[in-house]
ZADO-1210 file (C-alpha; in nm, 4 decimals, padded with zeros to 6 digits):
<atoms>
<atom x="-02.3148" y="-01.6947" z="04.5329" code="UNK" pos="1"/>
<atom x="-02.1546" y="-02.0363" z="04.4981" code="UNK" pos="2"/>
<atom x="-01.9063" y="-02.0375" z="04.2074" code="UNK" pos="3"/>
<atom x="-01.7171" y="-02.3091" z="04.0225" code="UNK" pos="4"/>
<atom x="-01.3799" y="-02.1819" z="03.8966" code="UNK" pos="5"/>
<atom x="-01.2019" y="-02.3985" z="03.6359" code="UNK" pos="6"/>
<atom x="-00.8358" y="-02.3293" z="03.5614" code="UNK" pos="7"/>
<atom x="-00.5190" y="-02.5085" z="03.4546" code="UNK" pos="8"/>
<atom x="-00.3409" y="-02.5405" z="03.7868" code="UNK" pos="9"/>
<atom x="00.0097" y="-02.6643" z="03.7165" code="UNK" pos="10"/>
<atom x="00.2197" y="-02.5606" z="04.0184" code="UNK" pos="11"/>
<atom x="00.4272" y="-02.2410" z="04.0046" code="UNK" pos="12"/>
<atom x="00.2759" y="-02.1178" z="03.6770" code="UNK" pos="13"/>
<atom x="00.1179" y="-01.7837" z="03.5926" code="UNK" pos="14"/>
<atom x="-00.2211" y="-01.9514" z="03.5573" code="UNK" pos="15"/>
<atom x="-00.2108" y="-02.0941" z="03.9076" code="UNK" pos="16"/>
<atom x="-00.1068" y="-01.7577" z="04.0530" code="UNK" pos="17"/>
<atom x="-00.3753" y="-01.5680" z="03.8586" code="UNK" pos="18"/>
<atom x="-00.6452" y="-01.8182" z="03.9530" code="UNK" pos="19"/>
<atom x="-00.5564" y="-01.7937" z="04.3197" code="UNK" pos="20"/>
<atom x="-00.5608" y="-01.4160" z="04.3107" code="UNK" pos="21"/>
<atom x="-00.8983" y="-01.3972" z="04.1322" code="UNK" pos="22"/>
<atom x="-01.0455" y="-01.6470" z="04.3768" code="UNK" pos="23"/>
<atom x="-00.9314" y="-01.4261" z="04.6637" code="UNK" pos="24"/>
<atom x="-01.0998" y="-01.1256" z="04.4984" code="UNK" pos="25"/>
<atom x="-01.4309" y="-01.3093" z="04.4688" code="UNK" pos="26"/>
<atom x="-01.4244" y="-01.4564" z="04.8169" code="UNK" pos="27"/>
<atom x="-01.3550" y="-01.1090" z="04.9560" code="UNK" pos="28"/>
<atom x="-01.6942" y="-01.0091" z="04.8128" code="UNK" pos="29"/>
<atom x="-01.8640" y="-01.2894" z="05.0049" code="UNK" pos="30"/>
<atom x="-01.8852" y="-01.5494" z="04.7283" code="UNK" pos="31"/>
<atom x="-01.7903" y="-01.9141" z="04.7760" code="UNK" pos="32"/>
<atom x="-01.5372" y="-01.9859" z="04.4988" code="UNK" pos="33"/>
<atom x="-01.4335" y="-02.3500" z="04.4500" code="UNK" pos="34"/>
<atom x="-01.1193" y="-02.3783" z="04.2376" code="UNK" pos="35"/>
<atom x="-01.0798" y="-02.6941" z="04.0285" code="UNK" pos="36"/>
<atom x="-00.8119" y="-02.8067" z="03.7811" code="UNK" pos="37"/>
<atom x="-00.9630" y="-02.8319" z="03.4322" code="UNK" pos="38"/>
<atom x="-00.7286" y="-03.1199" z="03.3525" code="UNK" pos="39"/>
<atom x="-00.9062" y="-03.3319" z="03.6152" code="UNK" pos="40"/>
<atom x="-01.2141" y="-03.3480" z="03.3904" code="UNK" pos="41"/>
<atom x="-01.2494" y="-03.5075" z="03.0495" code="UNK" pos="42"/>
<atom x="-01.5987" y="-03.4052" z="02.9420" code="UNK" pos="43"/>
<atom x="-01.8795" y="-03.1544" z="03.0082" code="UNK" pos="44"/>
<atom x="-02.0894" y="-03.4366" z="03.1545" code="UNK" pos="45"/>
<atom x="-01.8456" y="-03.4688" z="03.4455" code="UNK" pos="46"/>
<atom x="-01.8817" y="-03.0953" z="03.5082" code="UNK" pos="47"/>
<atom x="-02.2606" y="-03.1308" z="03.4920" code="UNK" pos="48"/>
<atom x="-02.2465" y="-03.3933" z="03.7669" code="UNK" pos="49"/>
<atom x="-02.0191" y="-03.1693" z="03.9723" code="UNK" pos="50"/>
<atom x="-02.2521" y="-02.8698" z="03.9317" code="UNK" pos="51"/>
<atom x="-02.5480" y="-03.0740" z="04.0538" code="UNK" pos="52"/>
<atom x="-02.3564" y="-03.2310" z="04.3417" code="UNK" pos="53"/>
<atom x="-02.2081" y="-02.9036" z="04.4654" code="UNK" pos="54"/>
<atom x="-02.5083" y="-02.6788" z="04.3895" code="UNK" pos="55"/>
<atom x="-02.3033" y="-02.4258" z="04.1933" code="UNK" pos="56"/>
<atom x="-02.4950" y="-02.1176" z="04.0809" code="UNK" pos="57"/>
<atom x="-02.2409" y="-01.9809" z="03.8313" code="UNK" pos="58"/>
<atom x="-01.8959" y="-02.0555" z="03.6934" code="UNK" pos="59"/>
<atom x="-01.5727" y="-01.8949" z="03.5765" code="UNK" pos="60"/>
<atom x="-01.3030" y="-02.0458" z="03.3566" code="UNK" pos="61"/>
<atom x="-00.9418" y="-01.9415" z="03.3077" code="UNK" pos="62"/>
<atom x="-00.8644" y="-02.0521" z="02.9492" code="UNK" pos="63"/>
<atom x="-01.1308" y="-02.0252" z="02.6856" code="UNK" pos="64"/>
<atom x="-01.0621" y="-02.3680" z="02.5396" code="UNK" pos="65"/>
<atom x="-00.9203" y="-02.5790" z="02.8210" code="UNK" pos="66"/>
<atom x="-01.1697" y="-02.4599" z="03.0803" code="UNK" pos="67"/>
<atom x="-01.4512" y="-02.2944" z="02.8865" code="UNK" pos="68"/>
<atom x="-01.5348" y="-02.5943" z="02.6678" code="UNK" pos="69"/>
<atom x="-01.6246" y="-02.7916" z="02.9811" code="UNK" pos="70"/>
<atom x="-01.8880" y="-02.5321" z="03.0769" code="UNK" pos="71"/>
<atom x="-02.0841" y="-02.5448" z="02.7524" code="UNK" pos="72"/>
<atom x="-02.4500" y="-02.6345" z="02.7627" code="UNK" pos="73"/>
<atom x="-02.5016" y="-02.6296" z="03.1383" code="UNK" pos="74"/>
<atom x="-02.7824" y="-02.4566" z="03.3245" code="UNK" pos="75"/>
<atom x="-02.5603" y="-02.2036" z="03.5006" code="UNK" pos="76"/>
<atom x="-02.4215" y="-01.8746" z="03.3589" code="UNK" pos="77"/>
<atom x="-02.0464" y="-01.8329" z="03.3291" code="UNK" pos="78"/>
<atom x="-01.7663" y="-01.5971" z="03.2350" code="UNK" pos="79"/>
<atom x="-01.4201" y="-01.6729" z="03.0991" code="UNK" pos="80"/>
<atom x="-01.0675" y="-01.5331" z="03.1228" code="UNK" pos="81"/>
<atom x="-00.8471" y="-01.5698" z="02.8146" code="UNK" pos="82"/>
<atom x="-00.5206" y="-01.7565" z="02.8548" code="UNK" pos="83"/>
<atom x="-00.2180" y="-01.6906" z="02.6383" code="UNK" pos="84"/>
<atom x="-00.2478" y="-02.0367" z="02.4833" code="UNK" pos="85"/>
<atom x="-00.5996" y="-01.9540" z="02.3627" code="UNK" pos="86"/>
<atom x="-00.4850" y="-01.6686" z="02.1408" code="UNK" pos="87"/>
<atom x="-00.1313" y="-01.7798" z="02.0545" code="UNK" pos="88"/>
<atom x="-00.1844" y="-02.1489" z="01.9786" code="UNK" pos="89"/>
<atom x="-00.5372" y="-02.2900" z="02.0034" code="UNK" pos="90"/>
<atom x="-00.6838" y="-02.0144" z="01.7860" code="UNK" pos="91"/>
<atom x="-00.4846" y="-02.1523" z="01.4908" code="UNK" pos="92"/>
<atom x="-00.6400" y="-02.4979" z="01.5155" code="UNK" pos="93"/>
<atom x="-00.9672" y="-02.5144" z="01.3262" code="UNK" pos="94"/>
<atom x="-01.1729" y="-02.7351" z="01.5552" code="UNK" pos="95"/>
<atom x="-01.0531" y="-02.5643" z="01.8732" code="UNK" pos="96"/>
<atom x="-01.1269" y="-02.2257" z="01.7173" code="UNK" pos="97"/>
<atom x="-01.4865" y="-02.3304" z="01.6511" code="UNK" pos="98"/>
<atom x="-01.5294" y="-02.4624" z="02.0039" code="UNK" pos="99"/>
<atom x="-01.3944" y="-02.1400" z="02.1522" code="UNK" pos="100"/>
<atom x="-01.6327" y="-01.9359" z="01.9379" code="UNK" pos="101"/>
<atom x="-01.9279" y="-02.1344" z="02.0715" code="UNK" pos="102"/>
<atom x="-01.8057" y="-02.0950" z="02.4295" code="UNK" pos="103"/>
<atom x="-01.7942" y="-01.7177" z="02.3778" code="UNK" pos="104"/>
<atom x="-02.1503" y="-01.7205" z="02.2475" code="UNK" pos="105"/>
<atom x="-02.2694" y="-01.8604" z="02.5806" code="UNK" pos="106"/>
<atom x="-02.0333" y="-01.6692" z="02.8094" code="UNK" pos="107"/>
<atom x="-02.1708" y="-01.3586" z="02.9831" code="UNK" pos="108"/>
<atom x="-01.8305" y="-01.1889" z="02.9759" code="UNK" pos="109"/>
<atom x="-01.4713" y="-01.2505" z="02.8726" code="UNK" pos="110"/>
<atom x="-01.1580" y="-01.0923" z="03.0221" code="UNK" pos="111"/>
<atom x="-00.8394" y="-01.0212" z="02.8250" code="UNK" pos="112"/>
<atom x="-00.5197" y="-00.9154" z="03.0003" code="UNK" pos="113"/>
<atom x="-00.4112" y="-00.6694" z="02.7282" code="UNK" pos="114"/>
<atom x="-00.5591" y="-00.4592" z="02.4488" code="UNK" pos="115"/>
<atom x="-00.3721" y="-00.6705" z="02.1940" code="UNK" pos="116"/>
<atom x="-00.5333" y="-00.9871" z="02.3311" code="UNK" pos="117"/>
<atom x="-00.8743" y="-00.8211" z="02.3065" code="UNK" pos="118"/>
<atom x="-00.8091" y="-00.7126" z="01.9469" code="UNK" pos="119"/>
<atom x="-00.6997" y="-01.0635" z="01.8494" code="UNK" pos="120"/>
<atom x="-01.0100" y="-01.2168" z="02.0075" code="UNK" pos="121"/>
<atom x="-01.2436" y="-00.9676" z="01.8416" code="UNK" pos="122"/>
<atom x="-01.0948" y="-01.0392" z="01.4988" code="UNK" pos="123"/>
<atom x="-01.1440" y="-01.4112" z="01.5490" code="UNK" pos="124"/>
<atom x="-01.4917" y="-01.3928" z="01.6998" code="UNK" pos="125"/>
<atom x="-01.6624" y="-01.0631" z="01.5998" code="UNK" pos="126"/>
<atom x="-01.9866" y="-01.1716" z="01.7674" code="UNK" pos="127"/>
<atom x="-01.8153" y="-01.1395" z="02.1074" code="UNK" pos="128"/>
<atom x="-01.7100" y="-00.7743" z="02.0723" code="UNK" pos="129"/>
<atom x="-01.9567" y="-00.6414" z="02.3260" code="UNK" pos="130"/>
<atom x="-01.8592" y="-00.8805" z="02.6024" code="UNK" pos="131"/>
<atom x="-01.4772" y="-00.8651" z="02.6057" code="UNK" pos="132"/>
<atom x="-01.3209" y="-00.6507" z="02.8792" code="UNK" pos="133"/>
<atom x="-00.9550" y="-00.5638" z="02.9338" code="UNK" pos="134"/>
<atom x="-00.8215" y="-00.6084" z="03.2850" code="UNK" pos="135"/>
<atom x="-00.4469" y="-00.6156" z="03.3329" code="UNK" pos="136"/>
<atom x="-00.3147" y="-00.8606" z="03.5865" code="UNK" pos="137"/>
<atom x="-00.2944" y="-00.6989" z="03.9270" code="UNK" pos="138"/>
<atom x="00.0355" y="-00.6879" z="04.1110" code="UNK" pos="139"/>
<atom x="00.0975" y="-00.6866" z="04.4841" code="UNK" pos="140"/>
<atom x="00.4463" y="-00.7582" z="04.6143" code="UNK" pos="141"/>
<atom x="00.5650" y="-00.8062" z="04.9694" code="UNK" pos="142"/>
<atom x="00.9460" y="-00.7828" z="04.9778" code="UNK" pos="143"/>
<atom x="01.1120" y="-00.9650" z="05.2655" code="UNK" pos="144"/>
<atom x="01.2472" y="-00.6969" z="05.4993" code="UNK" pos="145"/>
<atom x="01.4956" y="-00.9440" z="05.6499" code="UNK" pos="146"/>
<atom x="01.6507" y="-01.0430" z="05.3166" code="UNK" pos="147"/>
<atom x="02.0250" y="-00.9774" z="05.3031" code="UNK" pos="148"/>
<atom x="02.1952" y="-00.9616" z="04.9656" code="UNK" pos="149"/>
<atom x="02.5416" y="-01.0452" z="05.0971" code="UNK" pos="150"/>
<atom x="02.4157" y="-01.3536" z="05.2792" code="UNK" pos="151"/>
<atom x="02.2298" y="-01.4646" z="04.9675" code="UNK" pos="152"/>
<atom x="02.5401" y="-01.4187" z="04.7524" code="UNK" pos="153"/>
<atom x="02.7544" y="-01.6189" z="04.9939" code="UNK" pos="154"/>
<atom x="02.5054" y="-01.9059" z="04.9957" code="UNK" pos="155"/>
<atom x="02.5032" y="-01.8946" z="04.6144" code="UNK" pos="156"/>
<atom x="02.8848" y="-01.9178" z="04.6163" code="UNK" pos="157"/>
<atom x="02.9166" y="-01.5759" z="04.4569" code="UNK" pos="158"/>
<atom x="03.2214" y="-01.3970" z="04.5935" code="UNK" pos="159"/>
<atom x="03.2174" y="-01.0260" z="04.6644" code="UNK" pos="160"/>
<atom x="02.9975" y="-00.7609" z="04.8188" code="UNK" pos="161"/>
<atom x="02.6613" y="-00.6760" z="04.6651" code="UNK" pos="162"/>
<atom x="02.7810" y="-00.3153" z="04.6263" code="UNK" pos="163"/>
<atom x="03.0595" y="-00.4272" z="04.3927" code="UNK" pos="164"/>
<atom x="02.8574" y="-00.6643" z="04.1738" code="UNK" pos="165"/>
<atom x="02.6113" y="-00.6260" z="03.8874" code="UNK" pos="166"/>
<atom x="02.3399" y="-00.8860" z="03.9418" code="UNK" pos="167"/>
<atom x="02.0793" y="-00.9419" z="03.6704" code="UNK" pos="168"/>
<atom x="01.7633" y="-01.1176" z="03.7824" code="UNK" pos="169"/>
<atom x="01.5900" y="-01.3358" z="03.5243" code="UNK" pos="170"/>
<atom x="01.2221" y="-01.3130" z="03.6175" code="UNK" pos="171"/>
<atom x="01.0459" y="-01.6184" z="03.4760" code="UNK" pos="172"/>
<atom x="00.9064" y="-01.9597" z="03.5581" code="UNK" pos="173"/>
<atom x="01.1401" y="-02.2581" z="03.5163" code="UNK" pos="174"/>
<atom x="00.9503" y="-02.4169" z="03.2285" code="UNK" pos="175"/>
<atom x="01.0602" y="-02.5022" z="02.8754" code="UNK" pos="176"/>
<atom x="00.8094" y="-02.2638" z="02.7223" code="UNK" pos="177"/>
<atom x="00.9769" y="-01.9767" z="02.9113" code="UNK" pos="178"/>
<atom x="01.3206" y="-02.0730" z="02.7706" code="UNK" pos="179"/>
<atom x="01.5080" y="-01.9730" z="03.0897" code="UNK" pos="180"/>
<atom x="01.8477" y="-02.0682" z="02.9407" code="UNK" pos="181"/>
<atom x="01.8093" y="-01.8352" z="02.6392" code="UNK" pos="182"/>
<atom x="02.0807" y="-01.5990" z="02.7689" code="UNK" pos="183"/>
<atom x="02.3157" y="-01.8422" z="02.9417" code="UNK" pos="184"/>
<atom x="02.5866" y="-01.8754" z="02.6761" code="UNK" pos="185"/>
<atom x="02.6028" y="-01.5023" z="02.5986" code="UNK" pos="186"/>
<atom x="02.5985" y="-01.4126" z="02.9660" code="UNK" pos="187"/>
<atom x="02.8734" y="-01.6640" z="03.0409" code="UNK" pos="188"/>
<atom x="03.0949" y="-01.4958" z="02.7815" code="UNK" pos="189"/>
<atom x="03.0246" y="-01.1560" z="02.9363" code="UNK" pos="190"/>
<atom x="03.1028" y="-01.2934" z="03.2821" code="UNK" pos="191"/>
<atom x="03.4402" y="-01.4139" z="03.1540" code="UNK" pos="192"/>
<atom x="03.5129" y="-01.0590" z="03.0364" code="UNK" pos="193"/>
<atom x="03.3685" y="-00.8896" z="03.3471" code="UNK" pos="194"/>
<atom x="03.3620" y="-01.1242" z="03.6511" code="UNK" pos="195"/>
<atom x="03.1470" y="-00.8769" z="03.8480" code="UNK" pos="196"/>
<atom x="02.8336" y="-00.9527" z="03.6404" code="UNK" pos="197"/>
<atom x="02.6030" y="-01.2391" z="03.7396" code="UNK" pos="198"/>
<atom x="02.2652" y="-01.3711" z="03.6306" code="UNK" pos="199"/>
<atom x="02.0255" y="-01.5075" z="03.8920" code="UNK" pos="200"/>
<atom x="01.7057" y="-01.6862" z="03.7884" code="UNK" pos="201"/>
<atom x="01.4053" y="-01.6172" z="04.0131" code="UNK" pos="202"/>
<atom x="01.0263" y="-01.6486" z="03.9878" code="UNK" pos="203"/>
<atom x="00.7673" y="-01.4240" z="03.8099" code="UNK" pos="204"/>
<atom x="00.7824" y="-01.0433" z="03.9382" code="UNK" pos="205"/>
<atom x="00.9900" y="-00.7123" z="03.8732" code="UNK" pos="206"/>
<atom x="00.8727" y="-00.3597" z="03.7930" code="UNK" pos="207"/>
<atom x="00.6823" y="-00.3324" z="04.1191" code="UNK" pos="208"/>
<atom x="01.0056" y="-00.3972" z="04.3103" code="UNK" pos="209"/>
<atom x="01.1662" y="-00.0916" z="04.1482" code="UNK" pos="210"/>
<atom x="01.4104" y="-00.2984" z="03.9442" code="UNK" pos="211"/>
<atom x="01.4986" y="-00.1900" z="03.5859" code="UNK" pos="212"/>
<atom x="01.3513" y="-00.4413" z="03.3415" code="UNK" pos="213"/>
<atom x="01.5215" y="-00.5975" z="03.0390" code="UNK" pos="214"/>
<atom x="01.2726" y="-00.8198" z="02.8580" code="UNK" pos="215"/>
<atom x="01.2839" y="-01.0456" z="02.5557" code="UNK" pos="216"/>
<atom x="01.0990" y="-00.8839" z="02.2659" code="UNK" pos="217"/>
<atom x="00.8044" y="-01.1211" z="02.2332" code="UNK" pos="218"/>
<atom x="00.4359" y="-01.0341" z="02.2100" code="UNK" pos="219"/>
<atom x="00.3496" y="-01.0765" z="02.5784" code="UNK" pos="220"/>
<atom x="00.6470" y="-00.8748" z="02.7022" code="UNK" pos="221"/>
<atom x="00.6145" y="-00.6034" z="02.4379" code="UNK" pos="222"/>
<atom x="00.2557" y="-00.5457" z="02.5500" code="UNK" pos="223"/>
<atom x="00.3887" y="-00.4547" z="02.8956" code="UNK" pos="224"/>
<atom x="00.7302" y="-00.2996" z="02.8343" code="UNK" pos="225"/>
<atom x="00.7803" y="00.0148" z="02.6246" code="UNK" pos="226"/>
<atom x="01.1406" y="00.0093" z="02.5023" code="UNK" pos="227"/>
<atom x="01.3479" y="00.2853" z="02.6533" code="UNK" pos="228"/>
<atom x="01.0599" y="00.4028" z="02.8727" code="UNK" pos="229"/>
<atom x="00.9474" y="00.1329" z="03.1171" code="UNK" pos="230"/>
<atom x="01.2254" y="-00.1103" z="03.0301" code="UNK" pos="231"/>
<atom x="01.4573" y="-00.2321" z="02.7583" code="UNK" pos="232"/>
<atom x="01.3683" y="-00.4975" z="02.5001" code="UNK" pos="233"/>
<atom x="01.6062" y="-00.7366" z="02.3265" code="UNK" pos="234"/>
<atom x="01.5574" y="-00.9906" z="02.0471" code="UNK" pos="235"/>
<atom x="01.8649" y="-01.2105" z="02.0904" code="UNK" pos="236"/>
<atom x="02.1354" y="-01.2782" z="02.3520" code="UNK" pos="237"/>
<atom x="02.3839" y="-01.0416" z="02.1887" code="UNK" pos="238"/>
<atom x="02.1293" y="-00.7603" z="02.1963" code="UNK" pos="239"/>
<atom x="02.0670" y="-00.8337" z="02.5640" code="UNK" pos="240"/>
<atom x="02.4360" y="-00.7863" z="02.6395" code="UNK" pos="241"/>
<atom x="02.4339" y="-00.4545" z="02.4500" code="UNK" pos="242"/>
<atom x="02.1290" y="-00.3273" z="02.6387" code="UNK" pos="243"/>
<atom x="02.2629" y="-00.4536" z="02.9729" code="UNK" pos="244"/>
<atom x="02.5943" y="-00.2743" z="02.9222" code="UNK" pos="245"/>
<atom x="02.4011" y="00.0390" z="02.8272" code="UNK" pos="246"/>
<atom x="02.2027" y="00.0156" z="03.1499" code="UNK" pos="247"/>
<atom x="02.5114" y="-00.0475" z="03.3647" code="UNK" pos="248"/>
<atom x="02.6951" y="00.2512" z="03.2164" code="UNK" pos="249"/>
<atom x="02.4043" y="00.4981" z="03.2357" code="UNK" pos="250"/>
<atom x="02.2740" y="00.5532" z="03.5931" code="UNK" pos="251"/>
<atom x="02.0299" y="00.8206" z="03.4745" code="UNK" pos="252"/>
<atom x="01.8692" y="00.5775" z="03.2307" code="UNK" pos="253"/>
<atom x="01.8343" y="00.3253" z="03.5113" code="UNK" pos="254"/>
<atom x="01.6624" y="00.5804" z="03.7368" code="UNK" pos="255"/>
<atom x="01.4286" y="00.6890" z="03.4578" code="UNK" pos="256"/>
<atom x="01.3276" y="00.3327" z="03.3695" code="UNK" pos="257"/>
<atom x="01.2702" y="00.2422" z="03.7341" code="UNK" pos="258"/>
<atom x="01.0506" y="00.5496" z="03.7913" code="UNK" pos="259"/>
<atom x="00.8512" y="00.4955" z="03.4721" code="UNK" pos="260"/>
<atom x="00.8079" y="00.1258" z="03.5453" code="UNK" pos="261"/>
<atom x="00.6825" y="00.1949" z="03.8959" code="UNK" pos="262"/>
<atom x="00.4302" y="00.4491" z="03.7664" code="UNK" pos="263"/>
<atom x="00.3155" y="00.2098" z="03.4916" code="UNK" pos="264"/>
<atom x="00.2462" y="-00.0637" z="03.7472" code="UNK" pos="265"/>
<atom x="00.0608" y="00.1800" z="03.9723" code="UNK" pos="266"/>
<atom x="-00.1548" y="00.3045" z="03.6849" code="UNK" pos="267"/>
<atom x="-00.2146" y="-00.0144" z="03.4842" code="UNK" pos="268"/>
<atom x="-00.1680" y="-00.3120" z="03.7166" code="UNK" pos="269"/>
<atom x="-00.3457" y="-00.2061" z="04.0315" code="UNK" pos="270"/>
<atom x="-00.4419" y="-00.5005" z="04.2504" code="UNK" pos="271"/>
<atom x="-00.7368" y="-00.2996" z="04.3833" code="UNK" pos="272"/>
<atom x="-00.8705" y="-00.2172" z="04.0350" code="UNK" pos="273"/>
<atom x="-00.8403" y="-00.5836" z="03.9384" code="UNK" pos="274"/>
<atom x="-01.0404" y="-00.6800" z="04.2462" code="UNK" pos="275"/>
<atom x="-01.3150" y="-00.4289" z="04.1658" code="UNK" pos="276"/>
<atom x="-01.3364" y="-00.5482" z="03.8045" code="UNK" pos="277"/>
<atom x="-01.3808" y="-00.9163" z="03.8834" code="UNK" pos="278"/>
<atom x="-01.6251" y="-00.8492" z="04.1648" code="UNK" pos="279"/>
<atom x="-01.8349" y="-00.6338" z="03.9304" code="UNK" pos="280"/>
<atom x="-01.8282" y="-00.8832" z="03.6424" code="UNK" pos="281"/>
<atom x="-01.9258" y="-01.1764" z="03.8605" code="UNK" pos="282"/>
<atom x="-02.2237" y="-00.9778" z="03.9861" code="UNK" pos="283"/>
<atom x="-02.3597" y="-00.9972" z="03.6298" code="UNK" pos="284"/>
<atom x="-02.3907" y="-01.3750" z="03.6707" code="UNK" pos="285"/>
<atom x="-02.6287" y="-01.3536" z="03.9643" code="UNK" pos="286"/>
<atom x="-02.9965" y="-01.4283" z="03.9309" code="UNK" pos="287"/>
<atom x="-02.9755" y="-01.5752" z="03.5819" code="UNK" pos="288"/>
<atom x="-02.9642" y="-01.9507" z="03.6361" code="UNK" pos="289"/>
<atom x="-03.1294" y="-02.1398" z="03.3527" code="UNK" pos="290"/>
<atom x="-03.3986" y="-02.3892" z="03.4397" code="UNK" pos="291"/>
</atoms>
């Protein structure tokens, strides 16, 4: 089947990574999946022209509003994947809310990443209850076997051996919405007290690498991290320092969190389960092109 996949493809964002992974899942099943940036199109008529020109048989959109609205009223069936913006921001704007409700009426299926996202969507659009599925984002990591911590630290102008330092990795994208500097002042003060602690900002990934997770207590993180079980949550920089010191001083807690986090990823964020889910859902779009 020839599929059009609309997504918001800003480089190095979660959306771009998710879209690429889902495309790989669908192409592995033998489909042709053409990924397009929703921001390159201004109206459904442009998408209509594209569908005709490229002979697309079905479509998928990542973002109910930004992508899904462009698929309304066309002759091909489609499914959508909720984005965080859909349910955290756009849902609160009257006109966008109405548009998203209409998109869901036409969509064959909708995918939410968490149960809380599904519950929010069902409250907003009760008519869509039977077509919303929960599929956590799949995780597959490939650690670099040649990576050397000591070499990395030297290049980063951090003095000392990795064995004698406490390095905290901030796992997030470098975008304003992620607020990557939230902890900088508090961490700087801690570093002045204990020069062996450092904070390193890296990209999106962590439990699957068997690293204990400390996460800011916001809706998205709290849906993934159970405080004291699969990680530690904090609400402000001072609370982060408290939880970090707790983790540093309690090796047994660190081991327990790492083990629980690894098991949680294996059980709830399987890359293979994600692949099976999307391949199955897209099959429901076959053979139903509207004349």
